[in-house]
C-alpha positions as CSV (number, residue, x, y, z in Angstrom):
1,X,0.0,0.0,0.0
2,X,2.8,2.4,0.9
3,X,4.6,1.5,-2.3
4,X,1.4,2.2,-4.3
5,X,0.9,5.6,-2.5
6,X,4.5,6.6,-3.3
7,X,4.0,5.7,-6.9
8,X,0.9,7.8,-7.1
9,X,2.6,10.7,-5.4
10,X,5.5,10.4,-7.8
11,X,3.2,10.5,-10.8
12,X,1.4,13.6,-9.4
13,X,4.7,15.4,-8.8
14,X,5.8,14.6,-12.3
15,X,2.6,16.0,-13.8
16,X,3.1,19.2,-11.8
17,X,6.7,19.5,-13.0
18,X,5.6,18.9,-16.6
19,X,2.8,21.6,-16.3
20,X,5.3,24.1,-14.8
21,X,7.8,23.5,-17.5
22,X,5.2,23.9,-20.2
23,X,4.0,27.2,-18.7
24,X,7.6,28.5,-18.6
25,X,8.2,27.5,-22.2
26,X,5.0,29.1,-23.3
27,X,5.8,32.4,-21.5
28,X,9.3,32.5,-22.9
29,X,8.0,31.8,-26.4
30,X,5.4,34.6,-26.1
31,X,8.1,37.0,-25.0
32,X,10.4,36.0,-27.9
33,X,7.5,36.6,-30.3
34,X,7.0,40.1,-28.9
35,X,10.7,40.8,-29.3
36,X,11.1,39.4,-32.8
37,X,7.9,41.0,-34.1
38,X,9.1,44.5,-33.0
39,X,6.5,44.9,-30.2
40,X,9.0,45.8,-27.5
41,X,11.4,48.7,-27.3
42,X,13.1,51.0,-24.9
43,X,11.2,54.0,-23.7
44,X,12.2,56.9,-26.0
45,X,13.7,59.1,-26.8
46,X,17.0,57.3,-26.9
47,X,20.1,57.9,-29.0
48,X,19.8,54.6,-30.9
49,X,16.1,54.8,-31.5
50,X,15.5,58.5,-31.9
51,X,12.0,58.2,-30.5
52,X,9.8,55.5,-29.0
53,X,8.4,54.9,-32.4
54,X,11.8,54.4,-34.1
55,X,12.1,52.2,-37.1
56,X,13.6,49.1,-35.7
57,X,15.0,47.4,-32.6
58,X,18.6,47.5,-31.6
59,X,20.4,44.1,-32.1
60,X,20.6,43.7,-28.3
61,X,16.9,42.8,-28.2
62,X,17.6,39.7,-30.3
63,X,19.4,38.1,-27.4
64,X,17.7,36.2,-24.6
65,X,16.8,38.2,-21.5
66,X,18.3,36.6,-18.4
67,X,18.3,36.9,-14.6
68,X,16.2,39.2,-12.6
69,X,14.9,41.0,-15.7
70,X,13.5,37.8,-17.2
71,X,12.0,37.0,-13.8
72,X,10.3,40.3,-13.7
73,X,8.8,40.0,-17.2
74,X,7.5,36.5,-16.4
75,X,6.0,37.6,-13.0
76,X,4.3,40.6,-14.6
77,X,2.9,38.6,-17.5
78,X,1.5,35.9,-15.1
79,X,0.1,38.5,-12.8
80,X,2.2,37.5,-9.8
81,X,2.2,41.0,-8.1
82,X,3.8,39.8,-4.9
83,X,6.7,38.4,-6.9
84,X,7.0,41.6,-8.8
85,X,7.2,43.5,-5.5
86,X,9.7,41.0,-4.1
87,X,12.0,41.4,-7.2
88,X,12.0,45.2,-6.7
89,X,12.9,44.7,-3.0
90,X,15.6,42.2,-3.7
91,X,19.3,43.1,-3.4
92,X,19.9,42.4,-7.0
93,X,17.1,44.8,-8.1
94,X,20.0,47.2,-9.0
95,X,20.3,44.9,-12.1
96,X,16.8,45.7,-13.2
97,X,16.9,47.6,-16.5
98,X,14.5,50.4,-17.4
99,X,13.6,48.8,-20.8
100,X,12.5,45.6,-19.1
101,X,10.6,47.3,-16.4
102,X,8.6,49.1,-19.1
103,X,8.2,45.9,-21.1
104,X,6.8,44.3,-18.0
105,X,4.3,47.1,-17.7
106,X,3.1,46.5,-21.3
107,X,2.7,42.8,-20.7
108,X,0.9,43.2,-17.3
109,X,-1.4,45.8,-19.0
110,X,-2.5,43.6,-21.9
111,X,-3.2,40.8,-19.6
112,X,-5.2,42.9,-17.2
113,X,-2.9,42.2,-14.3
114,X,-3.9,45.4,-12.4
115,X,-2.1,44.8,-9.2
116,X,1.2,44.0,-11.0
117,X,0.6,47.2,-13.1
118,X,0.3,49.2,-9.9
119,X,3.4,47.7,-8.4
120,X,5.4,48.4,-11.6
121,X,4.2,52.0,-11.7
122,X,5.0,52.5,-8.0
123,X,8.6,51.3,-8.8
124,X,9.3,53.7,-11.7
125,X,7.8,52.1,-14.8
126,X,7.1,54.8,-17.4
127,X,3.3,54.8,-18.0
128,X,3.8,56.5,-21.4
129,X,6.7,54.3,-22.7
130,X,6.0,53.0,-26.1
131,X,6.8,50.2,-28.5
132,X,8.6,50.7,-31.8
133,X,5.2,51.2,-33.4
134,X,4.2,53.7,-30.8
135,X,1.9,51.4,-28.8
136,X,1.5,52.3,-25.1
137,X,0.4,50.3,-22.1
138,X,-2.9,52.2,-22.2
139,X,-3.5,51.1,-25.9
140,X,-2.5,47.5,-25.1
141,X,-5.0,47.4,-22.1
142,X,-7.8,49.2,-24.1
143,X,-7.5,46.7,-26.9
144,X,-7.2,43.6,-24.8
145,X,-9.8,40.9,-25.2
146,X,-9.6,40.5,-21.4
147,X,-11.5,43.7,-20.9
148,X,-9.2,45.1,-18.2
149,X,-11.1,48.3,-17.4
150,X,-9.6,48.5,-13.9
151,X,-6.1,48.4,-15.5
152,X,-7.2,51.2,-17.8
153,X,-8.3,53.3,-14.8
154,X,-5.0,52.7,-13.0
155,X,-3.0,53.7,-16.1
156,X,-5.0,56.9,-16.5
157,X,-4.6,57.9,-12.8
158,X,-0.9,57.4,-13.3
159,X,-0.9,60.0,-16.1
160,X,-1.2,57.8,-19.3
161,X,-1.8,60.1,-22.3
162,X,-5.3,59.3,-23.4
163,X,-4.8,60.7,-26.9
164,X,-1.4,59.2,-27.6
165,X,-1.1,57.9,-31.1
166,X,0.7,54.8,-32.4
167,X,2.7,55.0,-35.6
168,X,-0.5,54.3,-37.7
169,X,-2.4,57.0,-35.9
170,X,-4.4,54.6,-33.8
171,X,-5.4,55.6,-30.2
172,X,-6.5,53.7,-27.2
173,X,-10.1,54.7,-27.9
174,X,-9.9,53.1,-31.4
175,X,-8.4,50.0,-29.9
176,X,-11.2,49.7,-27.4
177,X,-13.8,50.2,-30.1
178,X,-12.2,47.6,-32.3
179,X,-12.4,44.9,-29.6
180,X,-15.8,46.1,-28.3
181,X,-14.7,47.1,-24.8
182,X,-17.7,49.4,-24.1
183,X,-16.8,50.1,-20.5
184,X,-13.3,51.0,-21.4
185,X,-14.6,53.1,-24.3
186,X,-16.6,55.2,-21.8
187,X,-13.8,55.4,-19.3
188,X,-11.5,56.8,-22.1
189,X,-14.1,59.3,-23.3
190,X,-14.7,60.5,-19.7
191,X,-10.9,61.0,-19.4
192,X,-10.9,63.3,-22.5
193,X,-10.3,60.9,-25.4
194,X,-10.9,62.6,-28.8
195,X,-14.1,61.1,-30.0
196,X,-13.6,61.9,-33.6
197,X,-9.9,61.4,-33.8
198,X,-8.7,59.7,-37.0
199,X,-5.9,57.3,-37.8
200,X,-3.6,57.5,-40.9
201,X,-6.5,56.2,-43.1
202,X,-8.9,58.8,-41.7
203,X,-10.8,56.1,-39.8
204,X,-12.6,57.0,-36.5
205,X,-13.5,54.9,-33.5
206,X,-17.1,55.0,-34.6
207,X,-16.2,53.6,-38.0
208,X,-14.2,50.8,-36.4
209,X,-17.0,49.9,-34.0
210,X,-19.5,50.0,-36.9
211,X,-17.5,47.5,-39.0
212,X,-17.1,45.2,-36.1
213,X,-20.8,45.4,-35.1
214,X,-20.2,46.6,-31.5
215,X,-23.5,48.3,-30.8
216,X,-22.8,49.2,-27.2
217,X,-19.6,51.0,-28.2
218,X,-21.4,52.8,-31.0
219,X,-24.1,54.0,-28.6
220,X,-21.5,55.3,-26.1
221,X,-19.6,57.1,-28.9
222,X,-22.7,58.7,-30.2
223,X,-23.6,59.9,-26.6
224,X,-20.3,61.6,-26.5
225,X,-20.8,63.4,-29.8
226,X,-19.2,61.1,-32.4
227,X,-19.9,62.4,-35.9
228,X,-22.0,60.1,-38.1
229,X,-21.0,62.3,-41.1
230,X,-17.2,61.9,-40.7
231,X,-15.5,60.3,-43.7
232,X,-12.3,58.5,-44.1
233,X,-9.7,58.8,-47.0
234,X,-12.0,56.5,-49.1
235,X,-14.8,59.1,-48.4
236,X,-16.9,56.5,-46.6
237,X,-19.0,57.2,-43.5
238,X,-19.6,54.8,-40.6
239,X,-22.9,53.9,-42.1
240,X,-21.3,53.1,-45.5
241,X,-18.8,50.9,-43.8
242,X,-21.5,49.1,-41.8
243,X,-23.3,48.5,-45.1
244,X,-20.2,47.1,-46.7
245,X,-19.6,44.9,-43.7
246,X,-23.3,43.7,-43.7
247,X,-23.8,44.8,-40.1
248,X,-27.6,45.1,-40.2
249,X,-28.1,46.1,-36.6
250,X,-25.5,48.8,-36.9
251,X,-27.2,50.1,-40.1
252,X,-30.5,50.3,-38.2
253,X,-29.0,52.1,-35.3
254,X,-27.1,54.7,-37.3
255,X,-30.1,55.3,-39.5
256,X,-32.2,56.0,-36.5
257,X,-29.6,58.4,-35.4
258,X,-29.9,60.3,-38.6
259,X,-27.2,58.8,-40.8
260,X,-28.1,58.9,-44.5
261,X,-27.1,56.4,-47.2
């Protein structure tokens, strides 16, 4: 009986080890993807990058992140706020680099790890640091499928620029409209987000929400004065885009609000 119990215990411990190893590999793979796809950069301006939306990453980002910086990134991504705090309090915290602190903030934000976000901000993370394409923590949180409205509030309280623009002209409001985060959409508008701001193609948040069929976001945008007559570079309105996307409910809503075909 004792031998059987030990065998079962051994199998259970083996499963735990396999799961932990798989989680570590997945986290590392995700980070490598972010690095190689150009999503992560130092907070600008820097001599090598010029600005936070510089054209490409320095070669140093192609190497593997090690030690306490790697531990911080993993803890932030997994939402282990106590571990994040412990790493900042550790003697080797002097080895934490600004670029990885800010990278950790981006990862914690997109995952909706609000407590980890707060710890990072309390320990010097730059709330307005950006990726090479100009994406900020606020944009990542606003466009997250995890709907982290609490994270958005924390970032705004910390001074996140609500109308900051990515390289393609997109804003946090547009990202929220794209994913259908209605609560975040209203939070951003209340914080002063430009309701009719346009990206590089002249597209507004209302147009984005119309194409995606996000009725709640559309209603909120209209309440805050979004123009149903605004046109993009193709000279299309939100209604015309909804028609093109066959969003019948959106077509009905915009028509009731006075949009004309």
